[in-house]
C-alpha positions in Angstrom: 27.9 -4.9 42.0 27.2 -8.3 43.5 23.7 -9.8 43.7 23.3 -9.1 47.4 23.9 -5.4 47.0 21.7 -5.3 43.9 18.9 -7.0 45.8 19.3 -4.5 48.6 19.0 -1.5 46.2 16.0 -3.0 44.4 14.2 -3.9 47.6 14.3 -0.2 48.6 12.4 0.9 45.5 9.1 2.6 46.2 6.8 4.7 44.0 5.1 4.2 40.7 8.2 4.4 38.4 11.7 3.1 37.9 13.9 4.7 35.2 16.6 2.6 33.5 19.0 4.2 31.1 20.6 1.8 28.6 23.5 2.9 26.5 24.1 1.5 23.0 25.8 -1.8 23.8 28.3 -3.4 21.6 27.4 -7.1 22.3 30.4 -8.3 20.3 32.8 -6.6 22.6 34.5 -8.3 25.6 34.0 -5.2 27.7 31.2 -5.4 30.3 27.8 -3.8 29.7 26.3 -1.3 32.1 22.9 0.3 32.7 22.0 3.0 35.1 19.0 2.7 37.4 17.3 5.8 38.8 14.8 5.5 41.7 13.3 8.1 44.1 15.8 6.9 46.6 19.1 6.5 44.7 21.0 6.1 41.5 23.2 3.0 40.8 24.8 1.1 38.0 24.4 -2.5 37.1 27.3 -4.2 35.3 26.8 -7.4 33.3 29.0 -9.4 31.0 28.5 -12.5 28.6 28.8 -14.8 31.6 26.2 -13.3 34.0 23.8 -11.5 31.7 21.1 -14.2 31.9 21.2 -14.3 35.6 21.3 -10.5 36.0 18.3 -10.2 33.6 16.2 -12.7 35.5 17.0 -11.2 38.8 16.6 -7.6 37.7 13.3 -7.9 35.9 11.8 -10.3 38.5 12.6 -7.7 41.2 11.2 -4.7 39.2 8.0 -6.3 37.8 5.5 -5.5 40.6 1.8 -4.7 40.4 1.2 -1.0 39.6 4.8 -0.3 38.7 6.0 0.9 35.3 9.6 0.5 34.2 10.6 3.5 32.2 13.6 2.9 29.9 15.7 4.8 27.6 17.0 2.4 24.8 15.6 -0.8 26.2 16.2 -2.6 22.8 19.9 -2.5 23.5 19.4 -4.8 26.5 17.3 -7.4 24.7 19.9 -7.6 21.8 22.7 -8.0 24.3 20.8 -10.8 26.1 19.9 -12.6 22.9 23.4 -12.6 21.5 25.0 -14.0 24.7 22.3 -16.5 25.8 20.8 -17.5 22.4 17.3 -17.0 23.9 14.6 -14.4 23.9 14.0 -12.9 27.3 10.3 -13.2 28.2 8.8 -10.6 30.5 5.6 -10.8 32.5 3.7 -8.6 30.0 4.3 -11.2 27.3 1.5 -13.4 28.6 -2.2 -13.3 27.6 -1.6 -10.8 24.8 -4.4 -12.2 22.6 -8.0 -13.3 23.2 -9.6 -16.6 22.1 -9.9 -15.5 18.5 -6.2 -14.5 18.5 -7.0 -10.8 18.5 -4.6 -8.6 20.3 -5.4 -7.4 23.9 -3.8 -4.0 24.4 -2.8 -3.4 28.0 -1.0 -0.6 29.8 2.6 -1.5 29.0 4.9 -2.5 31.9 8.0 -1.6 29.9 7.8 1.9 28.4 10.7 3.3 26.4 10.6 7.1 26.8 12.9 7.6 23.8 10.4 5.8 21.5 7.4 7.6 23.1 8.8 11.0 22.7 10.0 10.5 19.2 6.6 9.2 18.2 5.2 12.5 19.5 7.7 14.7 17.7 9.9 15.3 20.7 13.6 14.8 20.2 15.7 15.3 23.3 18.7 13.7 24.9 18.3 11.1 27.6 17.0 12.4 31.0 19.8 13.0 33.6 17.7 12.3 36.7 14.7 10.3 37.9 12.7 13.5 38.4 13.4 14.6 34.8 12.4 11.2 33.4 9.1 11.1 35.3 8.3 14.7 34.5 8.9 14.2 30.8 6.8 11.1 30.8 3.8 12.9 32.4 4.2 15.7 29.9 4.1 13.5 26.8 1.8 10.6 28.0 -1.5 12.4 27.4 -0.6 12.8 23.7 0.7 9.2 23.5 -2.0 7.3 25.5 -4.7 7.3 22.8 -2.3 5.5 20.5 -0.9 3.1 23.0 -2.2 0.2 21.0 0.4 1.0 18.3 3.1 0.8 20.9 1.9 -2.6 22.1 1.4 -4.0 18.6 4.5 -2.5 16.9 7.1 -1.0 19.2 7.1 -3.6 22.0 7.5 -6.7 19.7 10.2 -4.7 17.8 12.4 -4.0 20.8 11.7 -7.4 22.6 12.0 -9.8 19.7 12.3 -8.7 16.1 15.2 -6.2 16.2 17.3 -8.2 18.6 17.0 -11.1 16.1 17.9 -8.8 13.2 20.8 -7.2 15.0 22.3 -10.5 16.3 21.9 -12.8 13.3 24.8 -11.1 11.5 26.1 -11.6 7.9 29.5 -12.7 6.6 31.6 -10.0 4.8 34.4 -12.1 3.5 35.4 -14.2 6.5 34.3 -11.6 9.0 30.9 -11.5 10.7 29.1 -8.1 10.6 26.1 -6.9 12.5 23.4 -4.3 11.7 22.2 -1.7 14.3 18.7 -0.4 14.2 17.0 2.5 16.0 13.2 2.5 16.4 11.5 5.8 15.3 14.9 6.8 14.0 13.8 8.6 10.9 11.3 11.4 10.2 8.5 9.2 8.9 8.9 6.5 11.5 11.3 4.2 9.7 14.0 2.3 11.4 17.4 4.1 11.3 20.4 1.9 10.6 23.8 3.2 11.9 27.4 2.1 11.5 28.4 2.6 15.1 30.6 -0.3 16.0 33.7 -1.8 14.4 31.7 -4.8 13.3 28.7 -2.9 12.1 27.4 -2.7 8.5 24.5 -0.8 7.0 22.2 -3.0 4.8 20.6 0.2 3.3 23.8 0.8 1.4 25.1 -2.4 0.0 27.9 -1.0 -2.2 28.0 -2.6 -5.6 31.7 -3.4 -5.2 31.1 -5.0 -1.8 28.1 -7.2 -2.7 30.1 -10.2 -4.0 31.7 -10.4 -0.5 28.5 -10.8 1.5 27.1 -14.3 2.2 24.2 -15.4 4.4 25.3 -16.7 7.7 25.6 -20.6 7.7 23.0 -20.8 4.9 23.0 -20.9 1.1 20.6 -18.3 -0.4 19.6 -14.7 -0.1 15.8 -14.2 -0.6 14.7 -10.6 -0.9 11.1 -9.4 -0.9 9.9 -5.8 -1.3 6.6 -4.1 -2.0 5.5 -3.1 -5.4 3.7 0.3 -5.5 3.6 0.6 -1.7 2.8 4.3 -1.7 -0.1 3.9 -4.0 -1.5 0.9 -2.0 -1.2 2.9 1.2 -2.8 6.0 -0.3 -5.7 3.9 -1.6 -6.3 2.4 1.9 -6.1 5.8 3.6 -8.4 7.5 1.1 -10.7 4.7 0.2 -10.4 5.7 -3.5 -12.5 3.1 -5.5 -10.8 3.7 -8.8 -7.4 3.0 -7.3 -8.8 -0.1 -5.6 -10.1 -1.4 -9.0 -6.6 -1.2 -10.4 -5.1 -2.9 -7.3 -7.6 -5.7 -7.4 -7.0 -6.3 -11.1 -3.5 -7.5 -10.5 -2.2 -5.2 -13.2 1.0 -3.2 -12.8 -0.2 -0.3 -10.7 1.6 2.5 -12.5 0.8 1.2 -16.0 -2.8 0.8 -14.9 -3.0 4.4 -13.8 -1.6 5.6 -17.1 -4.1 3.6 -19.1 -6.9 4.9 -16.9 -6.1 8.6 -17.4 -5.0 8.4 -21.1 -6.9 5.4 -22.5 -3.6 4.0 -23.8 -0.7 1.9 -22.6 2.6 3.0 -24.1 5.5 0.7 -24.2 7.1 2.1 -21.1 3.9 2.9 -19.2 5.2 1.8 -15.8 8.3 4.1 -16.0 6.2 7.0 -17.2 3.6 6.3 -14.5 6.1 6.4 -11.7 7.7 9.6 -12.9 4.2 11.2 -13.1 2.2 9.8 -10.3 4.6 9.9 -7.3 5.7 13.5 -7.8 2.1 14.7 -8.4 0.6 13.1 -5.3 3.2 14.9 -3.3 2.5 18.3 -4.9 4.7 18.6 -8.0 3.3 21.1 -10.6 3.3 21.1 -14.4 6.7 22.7 -14.9 8.4 20.0 -12.8 6.5 17.2 -14.4 7.2 18.6 -17.9 10.9 18.7 -17.3 11.0 15.2 -15.7 9.1 13.5 -18.5 10.3 15.6 -21.5 6.9 16.9 -22.4 5.3 20.3 -22.7 3.9 22.1 -19.6 0.5 22.1 -21.3 0.4 18.3 -21.6 1.8 18.0 -18.1 -1.0 20.2 -16.7 -3.6 18.0 -18.6 -2.2 14.8 -17.0 -2.3 16.3 -13.6 -6.0 17.4 -14.1 -6.8 13.9 -15.3 -5.2 12.3 -12.2 -7.3 14.6 -10.0 -10.5 13.8 -11.9 -9.9 10.0 -12.0 -8.8 9.6 -8.4 -10.7 12.3 -6.6 -10.8 10.6 -3.1 -7.0 10.0 -3.1 -6.2 13.5 -4.2 -8.7 15.0 -1.7 -7.1 13.1 1.1 -3.7 14.5 0.2 -5.0 18.1 -0.2 -6.7 17.9 3.2 -3.4 16.8 4.8 -1.4 19.6 3.2 -1.6 22.3 5.8 1.6 24.4 6.1 3.3 25.4 9.3 1.4 22.9 11.4 1.5 19.8 13.5 0.8 16.8 11.3 -0.7 13.6 12.8 -0.8 10.5 10.7 -3.4 7.7 10.6 -1.7 5.9 13.6 -1.1 9.0 15.7 2.5 9.6 14.9 3.2 13.4 15.2 5.6 15.6 13.3 5.9 19.4 13.1 6.6 20.9 9.6 7.5 24.5 9.2 8.4 24.4 5.5 6.8 22.9 2.4 3.5 21.3 1.6 5.5 18.5 -0.1 6.9 17.3 3.3 3.4 17.2 4.9 1.8 15.3 2.0 4.8 12.9 2.0 4.4 12.3 5.7 0.6 11.7 5.4 1.4 8.6 3.2 4.9 7.6 4.1 4.5 7.6 7.9 1.5 5.1 7.8 3.4 3.1 5.2 6.4 2.9 7.6 4.1 1.6 10.4 2.5 -1.0 8.0 6.0 -2.2 6.9 7.0 -2.6 10.5 3.8 -4.6 11.3 4.6 -6.8 8.3 8.2 -7.2 9.5 6.8 -8.5 12.8 4.4 -10.8 10.9 7.2 -12.2 8.8 9.5 -12.8 11.8 6.7 -14.7 13.5 5.9 -16.7 10.4 9.4 -17.8 9.8 9.9 -18.9 13.4 6.6 -20.7 13.5 7.3 -22.6 10.3 11.0 -23.1 11.3 12.3 -22.1 7.9 14.8 -19.5 6.9 16.0 -16.6 9.1 15.3 -12.9 8.9 18.6 -11.4 7.9 18.1 -7.7 7.3 15.5 -5.1 6.8 15.5 -2.0 4.5 12.4 0.2 4.8 10.0 -1.8 2.6 12.4 -4.6 1.8 13.0 -7.9 3.7 16.1 -10.0 3.5 15.8 -13.6 4.4 18.6 -16.2 4.7 17.7 -19.8 3.8 19.0 -23.1 2.5 18.1 -24.5 -0.9 16.1 -27.2 0.6 13.8 -24.7 2.3 13.6 -22.3 -0.6 10.1 -23.1 -1.9 8.5 -23.1 1.6 10.2 -19.8 2.4 8.7 -18.2 -0.6 5.2 -19.4 0.3 5.5 -18.4 4.0 7.0 -15.0 3.4 4.5 -14.1 0.6 1.6 -15.0 2.8 3.0 -13.0 5.7 3.8 -9.9 3.7 0.6 -9.8 1.6 -1.8 -11.1 4.2 -4.2 -9.3 6.5 -3.0 -7.4 9.6 -5.3 -6.0 12.3 -3.8 -2.6 12.0 -4.6 -2.2 8.3 -7.6 -4.4 7.5 -8.5 -4.5 3.8 -5.2 -3.0 2.4 -4.1 -4.6 -0.9 -0.4 -5.3 -0.9 1.8 -6.9 -3.5 5.4 -8.1 -3.2 8.2 -8.9 -5.7 11.0 -11.2 -4.9 14.6 -11.9 -6.0 16.9 -14.8 -5.1 20.6 -15.5 -5.3 23.6 -17.1 -3.7 25.3 -13.6 -3.9 23.9 -10.1 -3.6 25.4 -9.2 -7.0 23.7 -12.1 -8.7 20.1 -11.8 -7.5 17.4 -13.0 -10.0 14.0 -11.6 -10.1 11.2 -14.2 -9.9 8.3 -13.8 -12.2 6.1 -16.0 -10.1 6.4 -16.4 -6.3 5.6 -19.6 -4.6 5.5 -22.1 -7.5 
């Protein structure tokens, strides 16, 4: 379709909505990309390729962004990744402007770009893409009342992810031998809101499963070092923030190992392997494991396991109360940030969701913070993301600064979770199979 015909079709658009369906686009392929536009008047395809994608984007979005109009997408992230890969530039839309006040606090507005796939998944609705304009609008109107109270999360998390962060993650690539590979991420792709990574193209790879035998073959794109950060005791940190448990907060503030500190708190002792023992005890218990399961896992009697569980309940009453109140069977669960899921089997899954789902949102918020910090300081490059782990590529000359910038971004305050205490660990190496843990980060 030439620009004259496209202009004619876009000029005919009336009504409050436009629906645009974006397939998963292989931006490394020479084949043209295509999106389908649905309006009240007609349905038409827009073709684009590496040569005209920048021009088509400017024309398309300029024509569609009008006062009072919402552009409803299905898979909009795919478009932004395609554009970034072929132009080397982020595409800025009209709703990117004036997003903070004078104190740099976010201003949450009604989004101009709304991805129905993300909105429905956030509200526990998992359907295929709409086939018509009418179906898309009807589904939006059905789900929007549930979603609207939590629109600030969409503006603060989902929109930056699909416009900026994930396109950069997807297009940066990594060398596997002498071949360049790319990750593919899906927003709200997993049950607890984590990004889903899929091996869908010939040049795809999945960072979640770096096989041991393959690790020597990976190298950071045009850089010298891998720097990998991940959170220590994330579930406990998030549980403390959600519940306000003062005894957990005391352990977190002490700077002590979280799990070893919990064991010392409930037993008065610190055995040689307190951390390992603590992880095997605490995580299963907070998600509902009983004495027989704990006894088998730790190699202790059921009587001792039962006493340890009782001591956890007595020493951390607010945390355990929060989890018990969340554990309602056969119900709709709604987390701290409004994400919804329906559970029909097992209290374990509900308790897990109550902690893991907010943790996923917090990790995504910190992913956005890290991306912004690296770009602002012009050091390193975000290379891959694995749940609560962040892979950075950098040169040796930038190594110390990257450590400082990343640590501050990942442990610092975020407006979505004020007061939370987070702690990261870090490993560094020229190859993924030779990563060395740092005992001290940032000097």
